[in-house]
C-alpha positions as CSV (number, residue, x, y, z in Angstrom):
1,M,1.9,2.0,-17.6
2,Y,0.8,2.2,-14.0
3,N,-0.7,0.1,-11.5
4,E,-4.2,2.1,-11.4
5,E,-4.8,1.3,-7.3
6,L,-1.7,2.4,-6.7
7,A,-2.6,5.6,-8.1
8,N,-5.9,5.6,-6.3
9,R,-4.3,5.3,-3.0
10,I,-1.9,8.3,-4.5
11,R,-5.2,10.3,-5.3
12,E,-6.1,9.9,-1.7
13,A,-3.5,10.5,0.2
14,L,-3.6,13.9,-1.7
15,I,-7.1,14.7,-1.2
16,D,-5.9,17.4,1.4
17,E,-3.6,19.5,-1.2
18,K,-4.5,22.1,-3.5
19,D,-3.3,22.3,-6.8
20,V,-2.8,19.2,-7.7
21,I,-2.9,18.2,-11.2
22,E,-2.5,14.8,-12.8
23,K,0.2,14.1,-16.0
24,K,1.3,11.5,-17.1
25,M,4.6,11.5,-18.0
26,F,8.1,9.1,-17.5
27,Q,6.1,6.4,-18.6
28,G,3.1,6.3,-16.0
29,L,1.2,8.5,-14.6
30,S,2.3,11.8,-12.1
31,F,0.9,13.7,-9.4
32,M,1.8,17.8,-9.7
33,V,0.9,20.0,-6.6
34,D,1.2,23.4,-6.8
35,D,2.7,23.1,-11.0
36,K,5.3,20.9,-9.2
37,L,6.5,17.5,-9.8
38,C,5.6,15.9,-6.2
39,V,4.9,12.4,-6.5
40,G,4.6,9.8,-9.4
41,V,3.4,5.4,-10.1
42,R,4.8,3.9,-12.9
43,N,4.3,0.5,-13.3
44,D,4.1,-1.2,-9.5
45,E,6.6,1.6,-8.0
46,I,6.2,4.6,-6.6
47,L,8.5,7.5,-8.1
48,C,9.3,10.2,-5.4
49,R,10.5,13.4,-5.7
50,I,12.8,14.1,-2.7
51,D,15.0,16.3,-1.2
52,P,18.5,14.9,-3.2
53,E,19.8,14.2,0.5
54,K,17.2,12.5,1.8
55,A,17.4,10.1,-1.4
56,E,20.7,9.3,-1.0
57,L,19.9,7.7,2.5
58,E,16.7,6.5,1.3
59,L,18.8,4.7,-2.0
60,E,20.7,2.7,1.0
61,K,17.4,0.6,1.4
62,I,16.9,-2.2,-1.1
63,Y,13.2,-1.0,-2.3
64,C,14.2,2.0,-3.4
65,R,16.3,2.8,-6.8
66,P,17.2,5.8,-8.1
67,M,15.3,7.4,-11.6
68,I,17.4,7.3,-14.2
69,H,16.9,10.0,-17.3
70,G,18.8,9.8,-20.3
71,E,22.0,8.7,-19.3
72,R,22.2,10.0,-15.9
73,I,20.6,9.7,-12.5
74,A,18.0,12.4,-11.6
75,K,18.6,14.0,-7.9
76,G,16.3,13.9,-5.8
77,Y,14.2,11.4,-7.5
78,I,13.7,7.6,-6.3
79,F,11.5,4.6,-6.9
80,V,10.1,3.2,-4.2
81,S,9.0,-0.9,-5.1
82,E,6.0,-2.4,-3.5
83,A,7.8,-4.2,-0.4
84,G,8.6,0.0,1.1
85,Y,5.3,1.1,0.7
86,Q,3.2,-2.1,1.3
87,R,2.2,-1.1,4.9
88,S,0.1,2.1,4.8
89,K,2.6,3.8,7.8
90,D,4.9,3.5,4.7
91,F,3.3,4.6,2.1
92,Q,2.3,7.8,4.5
93,Y,5.9,8.7,4.8
94,Y,7.0,8.4,1.2
95,I,4.0,10.4,0.5
96,D,5.1,13.0,3.1
97,L,8.8,13.0,2.1
98,C,7.9,14.2,-1.2
99,L,4.9,16.7,0.4
100,D,7.3,18.3,2.6
101,Y,10.0,18.8,-0.1
102,N,7.5,20.3,-2.4
103,K,6.7,23.2,-0.2
104,I,10.5,24.3,-0.6
105,V,11.5,23.5,-4.4
106,Q,11.4,25.7,-6.6
107,K,8.7,25.8,-9.3
108,S,9.9,25.1,-12.6
109,K,10.6,27.6,-15.4
110,K,7.7,27.8,-17.8
111,K,10.2,27.2,-21.8
C-alpha cells in the first residue's frame, strides 16, 4: 500500500531525471533512477536511499526511522514520515539527498 498523492509528488520531483522506472517493492512503490533504487513510498512515508553516514544523522530526527529488512537494519535506507516532508523545501531536501547518493552509488550486480 502506498499514498498515491505522495507517489505523484515524487514523480513530479523526478520529472527531469533520465531513466526513471517505477517498481512495486518493499510493500510500496519504488523509483529506480539509472537502474538503482533511489526513493520510494510506502503508506504515507518516503523511503530514502541516502549516504549511510548522512542516514545516521537523519535518524536522530524524530520523523525518521531505519528500514529494517528481515532481521537487520538496511544501511543507508531511512523512512521519513509526513512531518518530515510536509513542507516543499523539506520534501525537496530528501529528494536531493536521494539523487545525490544515486549519482555515486554502484549499480547492483544482475543475478
